[in-house]
N, C-alpha and C positions, 0 to 999 in steps of 0.2 A: 787751255794748259798747255804747258809752259814744262819744256823737258831740258834738263844741263847733262852732259855726260864731266864728273867732276871726280872722276879717277878711272884712270885706265890702267893701272899696275900690272903686267904681268898677267893673269886669269879673274883680278881683282876688276868689280868696278862697280860704279857709286853713280847713282843715277839721282842730280835732283829736280823733281815732280814741284808745281806751284798752278793749282788750282785758283781761279779767281773767285771772288768772296760774292758776286753778281752769279757764279755760275750754282754755286748753293744758295744762293736767295732764291735763282729763279725754279731749283730740284724744288724747293721748299714751296713754293707757292703751287707746283703741281700736288705734292704731296700734301698738302692739306685741301684742295679743291677736291682730290678724292676720298677725303672721309667727311667732306660733308655728306656723302649720302650713303655714309657706313657709320657714325656714331650716332649714339643716342644720349643728350643731354637731358637730365629737365631741365623743364623753365621753355624749351625750345621745338620744335617738331622737325620732323623728320626731314633734314636738306636744307632749312631751314636756317643752320647755326652759321654764325656769320664765322667769315676768315678770318678776323683779327682778336674774336675769341677762341679758335682751334688754337690759334699763333700763340697764346698765353697760355693757355695749356697745358696742351699736347708742343709748343716749337722743340723747345730742348730736348728731347727725347727723341721727336722726329729725326734734329738736325743732328742730332750724335747716330743716329744710324744712316743718315746720308754721308757725313763723314767716311763712318768706317766703309761704307760701299764704294762711295768715292775713289777711297784710298784703294779697296781691289782691284778695279774700274780700270782705274789708271795705271796702275802698275801692271798690265797686264797690257794696257795698250800701248806704255812705253817702252813695253821689253821687245815686243811686237814693230813695232814700227824700228825698234834701233838691232831688230833680226840679234835681241839677244838669246842664247837660253845657258841659262841657270844650271846651276849640277846640285842649286839644293834650294830650300824656301828660301827667298831674300829677307833681311830682316828691315823692317821699315821703325824708322825716328820721327817724330813728330818732332818739327819745328818750332816759336814761337810760341805765344799763349793760346792757346787751345782754349781759354774762354773768351778769347777775344774773335775765335774764327766762330764758337759757335754764337756770338750776338753778331755777325755776318761785318765785325769793323774789321779783321782782316783774311787774306788769304790762305785758303788750304799749304801746306808746304810741309813736306815731307823728303825726306832719303832713303833711301833703296839702298844696299849694300849687301854684294854676292859674288860668287867667283862662275865665271861661265865655262861650258862644258867645254873642253880644247876643238880647236878644228884639226885635222893631220890625215895624211893618205893612208890609204887602206894599201899592203900589201896587192902585190898580182896573186891569188891563192893559183893560179894555175900555176906555178913553178913551185910552192910545197910541196918540199917530197915527204912523205912520213911512213914509218911500218904500219904492220898491222898486226900483232903476234896471232898465229889458230895453231888450233890442236885441234887432232881428227880423237874421236870418240871409239874407245876401244874395250873388247871385250875385256881387257883385264879391267878398266873403270867401273864396267858396268856389274863384275864379281863382288868386287870392293864395296860398292853401294849395296848389292844383295845384303852382303855381310852385315853390315853395320844396321840395313832393316831389320835380320835377324837376331843381332844381338839388342835391340833396343825391345823387338816380342820378344826375350827369351822367359820365359816364367821359373818361378826357385820351386822347389820339393825339400820337404824338414828331411836334413838328415837323421839318419839313423840313431837311436839312443842311444847317450856318451858319448857322439860325432865329435870331435873338435875342430870350431871353424877355423878355415882355411880363405886365406883370402879370395876377390868377388864372390862370396858368400854373403848372405842377405842376412841380418841381424836384429831382429826385434827385443827393443832394451826401453827402462827407466834408467833414465839415471837424474842423481841431482853432484851439480858443480856446485865449490867452494872455496872462498880466497881468503886465510886465516880460518879457516875453521865456518865460517859465513858465508852463507848461501848467497847468491848473486842472480840479478835477475838475469832473466833469459838462460838460463845456465840447468834447469831443470825438464825434461819431458816423460812423459811415458805413452807409450806401446809405440818409441818411436822408430823407424825403421833406418839403417845403417850397412850401407853397403861400404862391407872392406875393401878398401886398395877405390875408390870413388874420389877421394880427397876432397870431402864436405867438408869434414869436420877441419877443427885444428890440426898441424901440427901433431906426430904422437899420439894421439888418440883411437886413430882405428889400427897404428898399428899395435899397438898393449891390448887389441881384444882378439887378434888373432890366436887360436890355440883356445878360446874361452867355450864353454857345454853348456846349452841350457839348462838354466835353475841355479849355474855359476853367479856368484856376487865378485865382480872383482873391482879393485881399489883404479884409476888412472892418473897417472899425475903428467900435467903437463906445463909448458910457459906460451901464454898468448906472445904475440908476435909483438915487437916492437912501434913494428907499424901496425898494431889492430886497430881499425876504425872505430872502435867503442873505447876512449880514451882514459875509461876509466879502468878499461883492464888490459889493456896494452902494459906489456912486459912484468904482470904480472903470474907469479905461480897459481896452479889451482890443483886442486883436488876432484876428481868425478868417482862418485860413487854408482858403479854401472850395476845391474842387474839384467844378466845375459835370458831374457823370457825363452828365446827358438830360436833358433838357430838352420836357414835354409841353403841347399845346393846351385844354384847356377843349373837351371834342368835344360839339356842341350835342343835347340833349334835345327830340325831340318830346312833345307833350301827348297821346295817342292812344289807343287799344286797346292797344297792346302795352306803352304805359308800364304801365295799369293792370293788365295782366295780370301783372309785373310783384310787383306788389299781392296779388294773387292773384283779381281780378276778372276776368269775362267780356270787360268793357267798359269805354268812360269814364264812361258815363252813372250804373255801379251805383258807378264808386270815389267817383264826385261825390257820392252819394246816403250813401255811407258820410262822407266828408269833415264832408257838413252836417249830422251828427247828430250828428261829433264836437263840432266847431265849436257846435253848439245845446247840446254837454253843457257846454263853456265856457263859454258865455256863462250859461248857469241857473247854471252854477257863481261866478260873479262876481260877476249878479246877488244869488245868498245871500250870500256873503260883506259884500257894500255893507250887505241888510238889518240880516244880524245888526251887525256895525256899530253902524247907526242902532239897533240896538233895543239893548243896549248902554252907547250912551253915551245914552239914555234915560231906560234903568232907574237910570243912575250917577245920573242929574239926576235923580230922582224919590226916590231912595230917603239919609237921611241920620242913620249910626247910629255909636255909639259904638264901634271897633272893636279886638278884642285887639294889644296892645302889643306882643307876643312876639310871636304870630303878623304881625305889617304888618315887624318888625324883619328874620322870620327870609325873610321874602320882599324884604324892603330888599335883607338878604347874599345871596339869593342872586342875585336881577340886578347889582348891584354885581359882585358877582366875574365873573360872566361876561361883561358891559363892560370888566375889567381883561384878559378872558382874551383879549377882543376887538384890546383894543389893543396885547397883549403882540405878537400875531401882528404886526402890523404894528413892531416894533420899539418903541414907545411907553409913555407913562404915562400919571396922569394929571395929572402936569404939564407935557403937551406939550398942552391942552385951549385951546379956545380963551376959552372961561369959567372963571369960577373954580372947582375941586373944588367948592367947601361948594352952588356953584350949582346944580353938575351931577346932585349927592346930594342935592339938593333937588328936584329935576325925577325923579329916578328913585324917590324915599322914595315921592312923589304915585301913579306910579305904582305902587308898591306897594299904599300907601292904595286904592287901586283895585281893583288886582285881589282884593283879599282881600276887600273891600266885594262885590263880584260873587257870588266864589266864594261864601261867604255866603248871598248872599239866592238866586244861582242851587239851591244845598244846599238852602234852607228852599222854595222855588218847590216841587221836586221832591220833600221829603219829604210838602209836605201835600199833594200828588197825586199821591200814592205812583208816582212816575216812577222808574226805574231800569232799566240793563241789562242785558238777557236773556245765557242762555250763549249762546244760540245768536247774538247778536247781538255776542258778545267775540270765537264762536270763527270767525264771518264778519272779523271784524277782525283777528285773530292769524295767517286762510289771506292774507290782500293781505300783511299785513306780510310773510309766510312768500316772498311772492313776488316781494318786494325782495331778497332774498336763495335766487336758483336754485342747488341745489346744496347749503347749508345750510341746508337744513328741517327737518333733525331736530336738526340743532342749534340753531336758534332754540326750537323749541317747548320743547325741555330746557332752558332757559336760562328761559322763563318758567313755564316748571312749579317750578323752583326760586327765582324772585326775585318773591315778592307787589307790591312796588314797580312793577315793569316791566308785572303786567298788570294795578294801577291805573292807570298810563300809557294806557293801552290804551281801561282802561273812559271814564277823566277825559272828554275829546273828545265819546265817544260821547251819554254822557252829560247832557253842554251842549248840543249838537245836538239830543238831542229836549224841554228846556228851554224853549230856545229857539223849536224848532219850537211848543211846549204855546203858551206865551205869544204866540207871531205869532199863533195861531188864534182867539185872543180880544180880539187886536189891530190896528186898524184900518188895513191895508197895503193903500195905494193905489202900483198901477203907475204909472210915470214911463220913458216910451217914450225912448232919448237912444241913439248913436250908437256904434259900439266904439269910438271914440277915448274919451267919454267914459266905459262902461262899463268900460273896465280903467284909465283914466289911476286912477292913484294916487299919487301924492307922496308920500306917508306909508306905502309897503307896509314898506318896510327895520320900520317900530315897530307895525307891524299883526301881534302874535305873539300867538299862542293859548298861554297858561300854565295850569294848574294847581297849588291847591293843595295842596303833597303835609303839612302839616305840618299840619292838622287831624285831629284826634282821634276825634269825636264821631262818632256813629253814621249816619253818611250815605255814601252809595255813595263823593263823594267835593267837595268843594271846589273850586272854578276859576274863570275869572272870560277875559278876555280886554282884555290891558292896551292902555292906553288910546294912540292913538297921540301920537305929541306928539315937536320936535324934536332930535334926536340931536346930545351936545354936538360938533362941529369939530373934530379935530386939527389941530393948525397943521403946514403942508409937508405936506398930505394927496395921496399920489399915489397913479397907479393899480400896481397892481404885475403884471410879467407875467413870466413862469417863463422858467427860464433855459434858453438856446440849447439844446434837447435835439432826442432824434428825434422827428418829428413825424407823429403818425399820421392817417391823414386815412378809416381806418375809425369 
């Protein structure tokens, strides 16, 4: 096998690989000899089929398999011999007439094109300084959590006959919605539960039922929002004929031992302890999120190296498709943005570059420090995933068994967290006490998304990073979407 490097422009590489025809012929001979004792042909005793007859019968098929195997094996050997690490699966282009190669009249020659993973120096993590926001769990936090639990457990009791409905009451209603006098799909329901003030129905619907009494029939006039999800209803005026069948008022829930027993605790003190632990866990999670964001920001700041263009482009395309998908759900396109499309794309391309840079960086740290994801960690993540789909555990396990890429998506965040923890152990991480509001305040939360690069094909567990928080392009005439008038469930 002869290997020639024909392109070394930046991170781009192109190798020309040539395998002599006699090498292919030798492999063909070995394969045909192996087949003698395996094939059964009419007119020949087992093991007595002449190789010449096998060549005539199976030669083309076997030579095709040999060429495919040779391309794969020689590609890997060439990369190893040249100490090259592709950033993604190389492209292979055969040269010459393949039929002549199949007939043994020409050498097998092909080109392998790819981009290599860049080499770069890792920063001295011991000199990295970041703050970790921490907050103390206070009694007021527990009291607030208890209050929310109590509100979620509230019952409703029928109001006195003839009593008017108030905000916060639960109404049982039948309704039929019409546009231009014609009932529309999804606009009718019977025995629907509607909590006034919940905001579950389109704007103006619930407000017009305040003051209604059991047995009354009301006409509710509303206008669907211009940005409504169902295009056929968006911006349309509708009339709902509503029959109020029952009016219930919320019953006061006392925060006491009886409330605790509803949640499986012997007394209120035990419930408070459990809530304190849960709140502490939430605080720890948010604290880690801030620390991780600060860590990745610092790592991105400290490292600057050439990125494989194809990896960046693939990451950008993935981000942009997701953005367009989100816009489509709002019945919008890039033309509806407040910023020029090219400026928006430039913002997202920077995010793509950051993701690729951090992905390569974290992978390098993991490789140099033998950080990997164990089967036990992966199985635990899979079990946690399965718990999110009760009754479908078997199908979910089968899905992951049949989809290596899905398993990779489970492994990626585990690896990332392990690398971040490793760096945090070396870095100077100082705690900064803050209040709850500061800990949970995150105006760019929607932009703070975990991602992992799925295009890198070199021998790492995965390459991934975290998207840099960035102001999302605003869509013109943005409006909150409300669900269509429908049966509202209180459970």
